[in-house]
VEXZAKOL-623695 format. One line per 2 residues: their letters; for each residue x, y, z of N, C-alpha, C. Coordinates in steps of 0.1 Angstrom, whole numbers. Each point is the difference from the previous one (the first is absolute). Last residue first. Example, Ala and Ser with C-alpha at 12.3 -4.5 7.8 and 13.67 -1.06 7.14 Angstrom:
2
sa) 128 -22 71 9 11 0 -8 11 8; 3 -57 -1 -9 12 0 9 12 0
END
This chain:
67
xx) 132 -53 -268 -6 -1 -13 1 11 -9; 14 -15 48 9 2 -11 -6 -2 -13
xx) -19 0 46 2 -13 -6 9 1 -13; -9 39 28 1 -11 10 4 -13 -7
xx) -8 40 -26 12 1 8 2 -12 10; -39 2 -26 12 -2 -9 13 1 8
xx) -40 10 22 1 -15 -2 12 -3 -9; -10 46 8 4 -7 12 2 -15 -2
xx) -18 27 -35 14 2 2 6 -7 12; -43 -22 -23 3 13 6 16 1 2
xx) -32 -36 -20 12 6 -6 3 14 5; -38 -29 12 12 -9 1 13 7 -5
xx) -45 18 -3 5 2 14 13 -9 2; -26 -2 -40 8 12 0 6 2 14
xx) -30 -36 -7 12 -2 -7 9 12 1; -39 -14 35 3 9 -11 14 -2 -5
xx) -17 -28 36 -12 3 -8 4 8 -13; 32 -12 35 -5 -12 -6 -12 2 -10
xx) 19 37 23 10 -6 -8 -5 -12 -7; -27 20 33 0 8 -12 10 -6 -10
xx) -2 -20 42 -13 -2 -8 0 7 -13; 35 9 30 2 -13 -6 -12 -4 -8
xx) -2 40 24 9 1 -11 2 -13 -7; -26 1 39 -7 8 -11 9 1 -12
xx) 19 -19 39 -10 -9 -6 -8 7 -11; 31 26 25 7 -11 -8 -10 -9 -7
xx) -18 31 30 5 7 -12 7 -10 -9; -13 -16 42 -12 4 -8 4 6 -14
xx) 33 -8 32 -3 -12 -6 -13 1 -8; 15 37 25 10 -3 -10 -4 -13 -8
xx) -27 14 37 -1 9 -11 9 -4 -11; 5 -24 40 -13 -3 -7 -2 9 -12
xx) 37 9 27 2 -12 -8 -13 -4 -7; -3 37 29 9 3 -11 2 -12 -9
xx) -24 -6 40 -8 8 -9 8 3 -13; 22 -22 36 -10 -8 -6 -8 7 -10
xx) 30 25 25 7 -9 -9 -9 -9 -7; -18 28 33 4 8 -11 8 -9 -11
xx) -12 -20 41 -12 4 -7 3 8 -13; 35 -12 30 -5 -12 -7 -13 4 -8
xx) 18 34 27 9 -4 -10 -5 -12 -8; -24 13 38 -1 10 -11 9 -4 -11
xx) -23 -30 38 13 3 -5 -1 9 -12; -36 -1 42 3 -5 -13 14 3 -4
xx) -10 -4 52 -3 8 -11 3 -6 -13; -15 -28 44 12 6 -6 -4 9 -12
xx) -30 -12 45 2 -3 -14 13 7 -5; -23 3 45 12 -9 -2 2 -4 -15
xx) -33 33 16 -4 -14 4 11 -10 -4; -7 51 -6 8 -10 -8 -4 -14 3
xx) -23 36 22 -1 1 -14 8 -11 -7; -5 11 49 -11 -8 -6 -1 1 -15
xx) 31 37 21 -7 -11 7 -11 -6 -7; 43 24 -22 -14 4 4 -6 -13 6
xx) 43 -2 -20 0 5 14 -14 4 5; 10 -14 -46 0 -11 10 0 4 14
xx) 4 33 -33 -13 -6 -1 -1 -11 10; 42 20 -5 -10 9 7 -14 -6 0
xx) 33 -23 -24 4 0 14 -10 8 8; -3 2 -46 -5 -13 5 3 -1 15
xx) 17 37 -22 -14 1 0 -6 -13 6; 46 2 -7 -4 9 11 -15 1 1
xx) 18 -24 -37 2 -7 13 -4 8 12; -2 21 -42 -10 -10 1 1 -8 13
xx) 33 32 -10 -13 6 3 -11 -10 2; 42 -15 -15 0 3 14 -13 7 4
x) 8 -10 -45 -4 -12 8 0 3 15
END
């Protein structure tokens, strides 16, 4: 993160480039992307569980729900 902050600082030091804009929040961008991917995968698994009877009896589901 320090390297990114240093890069943004140097970029903003270039005359007429930054125009007072704040740099994008790298941590928020990465976190949003990771959460989006996680919920996409969860949605796909939920759809599969609802559609396929065999998907309802995986080892993981048995451990979670005690089946």
